[in-house]
Each structure stands twice: as C-alpha cells, then as structure tokens.
C-alpha positions in Angstrom: 265.1 -116.8 274.1 262.1 -115.7 276.8 265.0 -113.5 278.8 266.9 -111.1 276.7 270.3 -111.9 275.0 272.3 -109.9 277.6 270.5 -111.3 280.9 271.5 -115.1 279.4 275.1 -113.5 279.0 275.4 -111.9 282.3 279.3 -112.5 283.5 279.4 -115.0 286.2 283.0 -114.8 286.9 285.1 -111.7 286.6 287.1 -113.0 283.6 283.9 -112.7 281.4 283.4 -109.0 282.6 284.9 -107.1 279.4 286.4 -103.5 279.9 287.4 -102.3 282.8 291.4 -103.6 282.7 292.1 -100.3 285.1 290.1 -102.4 287.8 289.9 -105.7 287.3 293.2 -107.0 285.6 295.7 -109.3 287.3 297.6 -107.4 290.2 294.7 -104.4 290.4 293.6 -102.9 293.4 290.3 -104.2 293.2 291.1 -107.3 291.8 292.6 -108.4 294.7 289.8 -106.7 296.9 287.8 -109.5 295.2 290.0 -112.1 295.6 290.7 -111.5 299.4 286.9 -112.1 299.9 287.2 -109.5 302.7 284.4 -107.5 303.6 284.7 -104.2 302.1 282.5 -101.5 301.1 282.4 -100.2 298.1 281.3 -97.6 295.5 281.2 -97.8 291.7 280.5 -94.8 289.5 280.6 -94.5 285.6 278.2 -94.8 282.5 275.3 -96.9 282.7 275.5 -101.0 281.8 279.7 -100.8 282.2 279.3 -103.9 284.6 278.7 -102.7 287.9 275.7 -104.4 288.9 277.3 -107.6 287.6 280.2 -107.1 289.3 278.8 -106.7 292.4 276.9 -109.8 291.9 279.8 -112.0 291.7 281.4 -110.5 294.5 278.5 -111.3 296.9 278.7 -114.9 295.2 282.2 -115.5 295.7 281.9 -114.0 299.6 279.4 -116.4 300.0 277.4 -113.4 302.0 273.2 -112.9 302.0 273.0 -110.6 298.4 270.0 -108.3 298.6 269.7 -105.8 295.5 268.0 -102.4 295.7 267.4 -99.9 293.0 267.3 -96.5 294.9 264.8 -95.1 292.0 261.9 -97.0 293.7 263.3 -98.5 297.4 262.4 -96.5 300.6 263.5 -96.5 304.0 261.2 -99.1 304.8 263.5 -101.6 302.6 266.4 -100.9 304.4 264.9 -100.8 308.0 263.9 -104.4 306.7 267.6 -105.7 305.6 268.5 -104.0 309.3 266.3 -105.7 310.9 267.2 -109.2 309.0 270.6 -108.6 310.3 269.4 -109.2 314.2 267.4 -112.0 313.6 267.6 -114.9 315.5 265.6 -117.1 313.2 267.9 -116.8 309.9 266.7 -119.7 308.1 262.9 -118.6 308.6 263.6 -115.0 307.5 266.3 -116.6 304.3 263.3 -118.0 303.1 260.4 -115.3 303.1 263.2 -113.0 301.8 263.2 -111.7 298.3 266.6 -111.7 296.1 269.7 -113.7 295.4 270.6 -115.5 298.0 273.6 -117.1 299.0 273.0 -117.8 302.7 273.0 -115.8 305.7 275.6 -117.3 307.8 278.3 -115.2 305.8 276.9 -111.8 306.7 274.8 -109.9 304.3 275.7 -107.6 300.9 273.7 -105.2 300.3 274.0 -103.1 296.9 272.3 -100.0 296.1 271.9 -99.1 292.5 271.4 -95.5 291.4 272.5 -94.3 295.2 272.0 -90.6 293.8 268.3 -91.1 294.3 268.5 -91.6 298.1 268.7 -88.8 300.3 270.9 -88.0 303.3 268.9 -89.4 305.6 268.0 -92.6 304.0 272.1 -93.1 303.3 272.6 -92.0 307.3 270.4 -95.0 307.8 273.1 -97.2 307.4 275.7 -95.9 309.0 275.6 -97.7 312.0 275.2 -101.1 310.4 278.2 -100.3 307.7 280.6 -98.9 310.7 280.2 -102.5 312.8 280.1 -104.8 309.9 276.4 -106.3 310.0 276.3 -105.1 306.3 278.8 -105.0 303.9 277.6 -102.3 301.1 278.4 -102.1 297.9 276.6 -98.9 295.9 276.7 -97.7 292.2 275.9 -94.3 290.5 276.1 -93.2 287.2 276.8 -89.5 288.9 279.8 -88.5 290.8 280.0 -90.2 294.1 281.6 -87.3 295.5 278.3 -84.7 295.1 275.6 -87.3 295.5 276.8 -89.7 298.6 276.8 -88.5 301.8 280.0 -87.8 303.3 280.2 -89.6 306.3 279.2 -92.9 304.5 281.7 -92.4 301.7 284.5 -92.0 304.4 283.6 -95.5 305.2 283.6 -96.6 301.0 286.7 -97.0 298.3 285.6 -95.6 295.4 286.2 -97.0 291.9 285.4 -95.4 288.2 284.1 -97.1 285.8 284.9 -96.5 282.4 283.0 -97.1 278.9 284.1 -100.4 277.5 286.4 -99.8 274.6 285.5 -101.1 271.3 288.0 -104.0 270.7 286.0 -105.2 274.2 282.8 -104.6 273.0 283.7 -107.0 269.9 284.9 -109.7 272.6 281.4 -109.4 274.0 279.7 -109.6 270.5 281.5 -112.6 269.6 280.8 -114.6 272.6 277.0 -113.7 272.1 277.3 -114.9 268.6 278.6 -118.6 269.7 276.0 -118.7 272.1 273.3 -118.0 269.6 275.0 -120.1 266.9 274.1 -123.6 269.5 270.1 -122.9 268.7 270.5 -120.8 265.2 273.4 -122.6 262.8 272.8 -120.7 260.1 272.9 -117.6 262.2 276.5 -115.5 260.9 277.9 -111.7 261.4 281.0 -110.8 259.6 283.7 -108.7 262.0 283.2 -105.3 260.0 279.4 -105.7 260.9 280.0 -107.1 264.5 282.6 -103.6 264.8 279.5 -101.3 263.2 277.6 -102.5 266.7 280.6 -101.6 268.5 280.8 -98.2 267.1 277.3 -97.6 267.4 276.8 -98.5 271.2 278.8 -95.8 273.0 280.8 -97.9 275.2 277.2 -99.7 276.6 277.5 -103.7 276.5 274.2 -104.2 276.9 273.0 -102.0 274.1 275.3 -104.0 271.6 273.9 -107.3 272.8 270.3 -105.8 272.6 271.2 -104.3 268.6 272.7 -107.8 267.8 269.7 -109.5 269.2 267.3 -107.6 267.5 269.4 -107.9 264.1 269.2 -111.5 264.4 265.8 -111.5 264.5 265.3 -109.1 261.8 267.5 -111.7 259.6 265.3 -114.3 260.8 268.4 -116.1 262.1 270.3 -116.2 259.4 273.5 -113.9 258.1 273.4 -110.4 259.4 274.6 -107.6 257.2 275.8 -104.0 258.0 273.0 -102.1 256.2 270.5 -103.9 259.0 272.4 -102.9 261.5 272.5 -99.3 260.3 268.8 -99.2 260.2 268.5 -100.4 263.9 270.8 -98.1 265.1 269.2 -95.3 263.0 273.2 -93.8 261.9 273.4 -94.5 258.6 274.9 -90.9 258.1 277.7 -91.3 260.3 280.9 -92.9 259.3 283.6 -94.3 261.5 286.8 -95.7 260.6 287.7 -99.4 262.5 290.6 -97.3 264.6 287.7 -95.2 265.9 290.1 -92.0 264.6 287.4 -90.2 263.1 285.4 -89.6 266.8 289.2 -88.2 268.1 289.3 -86.0 265.1 286.1 -84.7 265.5 286.4 -84.0 269.1 289.9 -82.2 268.2 288.8 -80.1 265.4 285.7 -79.2 267.7 288.1 -78.2 270.6 290.5 -76.0 268.2 287.2 -74.1 266.4 286.2 -73.2 269.8 290.1 -72.3 270.9 290.4 -70.6 267.3 287.5 -68.5 267.9 285.9 -70.0 264.6 281.4 -70.3 265.9 280.2 -72.0 262.1 283.1 -74.6 262.2 282.3 -75.3 266.2 278.8 -75.6 265.9 279.2 -78.0 262.6 281.6 -80.3 264.8 279.0 -79.8 267.3 276.4 -81.0 265.4 278.3 -83.9 264.1 279.3 -85.0 267.4 275.4 -84.8 268.9 274.7 -87.5 265.8 277.2 -90.0 267.7 275.5 -89.7 270.9 278.5 -89.2 273.0 277.2 -86.2 275.2 280.0 -86.9 278.0 282.7 -85.8 275.8 281.5 -82.7 274.4 280.6 -81.7 277.4 284.2 -82.6 278.8 285.9 -80.8 275.5 283.9 -77.7 276.5 284.8 -77.3 279.9 288.3 -77.8 279.0 288.0 -75.2 276.4 286.3 -73.0 279.3 289.1 -73.6 281.7 292.1 -73.9 279.0 291.7 -71.5 276.3 289.6 -68.7 277.7 290.7 -69.2 281.4 291.2 -65.9 283.2 290.7 -63.1 279.8 287.1 -64.1 281.0 286.5 -65.6 284.3 282.9 -66.1 284.3 283.2 -68.4 280.8 283.5 -71.2 283.3 280.4 -70.9 285.4 278.4 -70.5 282.2 280.2 -73.0 280.3 279.2 -75.4 283.6 275.6 -74.3 283.7 274.9 -75.0 280.2 276.3 -78.4 280.6 274.1 -79.2 283.7 271.3 -78.2 281.7 272.3 -80.3 279.2 272.7 -83.3 281.3 269.4 -82.6 282.7 267.2 -82.3 280.1 269.3 -85.3 278.0 269.6 -85.0 273.9 267.8 -83.8 271.4 267.4 -80.6 273.7 270.5 -80.8 275.5 271.4 -79.5 271.6 270.2 -75.7 273.0 272.2 -75.2 275.9 275.5 -76.6 274.4 275.1 -74.6 270.9 274.9 -71.5 273.7 277.9 -72.5 275.0 279.9 -73.3 271.9 279.2 -70.0 270.4 279.8 -68.1 274.1 283.2 -70.2 274.0 284.0 -69.2 270.5 283.8 -64.9 271.1 285.7 -64.9 274.6 288.3 -63.5 274.7 291.5 -66.6 275.3 294.2 -66.6 277.5 296.2 -69.6 278.7 298.3 -68.4 281.2 296.4 -69.8 283.8 297.2 -73.8 281.9 300.8 -72.5 281.8 301.7 -71.8 284.9 300.2 -74.9 286.7 302.2 -76.9 283.9 305.3 -75.4 285.2 304.9 -75.4 288.3 304.3 -79.3 288.3 307.4 -79.7 286.1 309.5 -78.1 288.8 308.0 -80.3 291.3 308.2 -83.4 289.2 312.3 -82.0 288.7 312.7 -82.1 292.6 312.5 -78.4 292.9 310.7 -78.0 296.2 313.1 -77.2 298.9 312.1 -75.8 302.4 308.6 -74.1 302.9 310.3 -70.8 304.4 309.5 -70.1 307.7 307.3 -67.5 307.8 304.5 -69.7 305.6 304.8 -72.7 307.8 302.5 -73.4 310.4 304.0 -72.5 313.2 301.5 -71.9 315.8 302.0 -74.6 318.6 304.7 -76.4 317.1 307.8 -77.3 318.7 310.2 -74.5 317.6 307.7 -71.9 318.4 307.0 -73.5 321.8 310.8 -73.7 322.8 311.0 -69.9 321.9 308.1 -69.4 324.3 309.5 -71.4 326.8 312.8 -69.2 326.7 310.6 -66.2 327.3 
C-alpha cells in the first residue's frame, strides 16, 4: 500500500461516512441541503478526523463545482486572491488546466473549502465577503474550535453552522470491519476478531483516521496474519486501561470524577482525573470541570467559574501531558470551594414553568413601550 489505509478508504458517498447520524441521516437538515445541490455556505466544527473534509469533497463532487481546498495554517491572502481572480476570468478552460486542486469543472462555479479557518485573521476572512455575497464562491469552512469565536461575524452570518461529534465506538467498528474486508482482498490470511477491533475503537478517542492507522500498523506488525489484542495494546500504549464493551467504565469514571469534586474530596477527584487523563479524553474532563464550577460551586464562590475556565484554556493551549498541571489546579480548587446549586435549581424551575405554559402576559411596565402603538396613541391624545 503506497497510500495510507485511511486515504484509500476515504468515503466517496454520504452512505460510507460513519458517525454524524445527527447530521446525515435521512431527513436531517444537512442531508436535505446536500441532496438539493443548492449553493449554501457551510461551517463545520468539531474534533479532528470526524468527516468534515470528506463531506466537503463529497458535496463539491455532487454539486459539479470546481473544488479548491486550502489549509489556513499555510495558505495566504495571495491564495485567496488567486481564487477570486479565477471567478472573473474568461478563460475558464485555461485557468482550469493550470489550477491545482480537485477539479469538477468551472462551469458550475467554485466551491472553496477552508480547513482550520481559525488560523485566518479578520482581514483574510473579510476578503471573501463580497464574493460569498454575490454567489461567485460557495464557501465551506471547518474548524476544531468554536466558530462563534474564530470566524468573523460578518462571514459567519452568511453561513449555516453544523457541529460534528466524535464518532461512536460502534460506528468506528463499522469502518474497521470495512477496512479488514478491503485488506483481505490482497492479504487472504489477515484476520481480526471483534474483540480486537473493539479495542481499537475504544483506544482511538472517536477519531476514525486514528483507528484505521492503528489497524494498518497492526496488520503490518502481524505480517498480515491474525491481529491480536496484545498487538493493539502495544501500539496504543494503553495496556493499563480497561474498557468494557458497552463503554460504561468511561462514563462511570466521569461520574466518579464529578461526584468527587461535588463531595469536596480532592484525593478521590485527583485519582479519577489521573485515570481520565490516561484515556486521553481532554474534552470530557474539561467539560465536567466547567459544569461542576457552575453547577456545584456556583454562587457560593462566583470566581470559581473564571478560575476553572482559565485553567481549561491553558490545558487546551499546552495540550497533554502538560495539561495535567492546570487541570489539577482546577480540580483541587473546585473540591475546596464552598458549594451552592441555587442558580442551577432556579433556572431548572423557571424552564419547567415555561414548558408547562406558565408564561402569561409581560407586565406593561416591563415592556419595550417606546414609540409602540399604544404609547403613540397616548401621546396623540395629549
């Protein structure tokens, strides 16, 4: 195999994409947009290797547009200007022949895919506004960060945002089984039991590409014979981590982690933090930490929210293994802080009232009555 297995098995149609059922199942809004073949500007965000780039390529192919992909970590304003110049060129065929990228013809317009758009500054993003507005360019962007913070507001207002999520274990298992069948066409002796493939699915953190890379290395290490669980454990360096097939242990750890902080037990909370860090799921740890600061500490120590958020930001900036340090600070801080769930209880009660129809009319003195119909009538009588 000259190309990586993950590239050889990159989905060509929507049905081959694993995960993202909340976006791509029959009847879902994004699925309807794609099937309509209308020119819609889209923003995809979520963890890496969850299908964002693959789906953009499928959309471009189905739309019949000229597809150009730029990675914003290396692209420049000059690259954007080159694409803009192409939209006004009268020599489409000549430009098409000299232009790099996957090409599906200029006649249908241009679909520009910007990967990691968070690395483009405000000026670079604003360069595209005019051409997005008049339809010369259909734009799809992706980011692993929140688009509401990293995409310029004027550009974001012209896009529809969709969140991609980590691929569930059972969906990754589908990709792995497909990969085994693909490899067995050339390597007849290749075998992998369901338990072994599930171990890969549990060790890849919802990352499809990572799971296929592990499978490929395991196949090579096994001389394309039977792949064992022991081989997978050596490749993933997670021999000390035990998972059950239903994935309950992972969520049990998260529950124990949060309840230990809620119960003001720093020793237990740090223990569960260490176990979670070994699983590599930084996002889940940070989410539980921030929820605990807001829900359990709450108004008893309002500064806890700011402190925990700062620690979480540092953790994401420095990454693992150094992320363990600010996270440890945050966990101990939450454990030792006083607790109050008054705000949590208040908003839950208010939402329950609204859902049960306890709304009523807004009192007149609380309405926005400046220059409204009734106010104008009163002024006219005076």
